[in-house]
N, C-alpha and C positions, 0 to 999 in steps of 0.2 A: 482721113476724111476724103470723100470722092463727091464731086458734084458735076453737073452739066448746066449750061445756060438754060434757063426756064425752070430750074428746080427752086424750091423755097428754102431759105435759111431761117431756122427757128432758134432763137437765143433765149434760154430760160433765165429768169432773174436769180441772182444769188441771194436775194432777200425773201423772207417769208411773205407770201402773198403779193409779191412784187410782179410787175407786168412782164409778159413775154413779148419779145420783139420779133417781128417777122418781116421778111422781105424776099423780093424775087432776085435770084442770081442772074445778072445780066451778062456776065463776062467771066470766064474761067481762063486764067492766064497760062496754064500748064496743060499739056496733052494728056497727062495722066489724071486730070481732075482734081489735083491737089490745090490748096490755097496758095495764094490769096485769090479773093473773088471780088468783083465789082457787084455791089448789092443796091437795089432800090427798096428802101424801107417803106412799108405799107402805111405806117402812121404819119410820116412826114413828107414822103415823096422825094426825099433827099437820097442822093447816091453817094456811096463811100466805098473805099478800098478796105477790105476786111480780112483779117487773119483770124478765123474763128477759134475759140477755145474749146475746152472740154464741156462747157455749158451749152454748146450748140449742136444741132443736128440738121441734116439735110433731108428734105422730103421731095420726092420726084412726083410729078402729076400722075395720079392714078395708082400710086404705090404707098406703102407705109413708109415711116421714117427710116432713115439709115443713120446709125450713130457715127461718131468720129472714128471708131475702130474698124468699121466695115469697109471693104473695097469692092 
């Protein structure tokens, strides 16, 4: 997984018809863009330190989503 500050982190629910969680990546701790990330969640405004799993994807502004396997 690769991300930059300003990208969106989208986490799909692992429950049928469950909500999708979205947030803005505020901080990337590694130069190569790998996790962990500091994310501000759009539904609560809370910030958290996140190690995204396989249910997450990164979406850059103006681009389609990038899955965890892409670099």
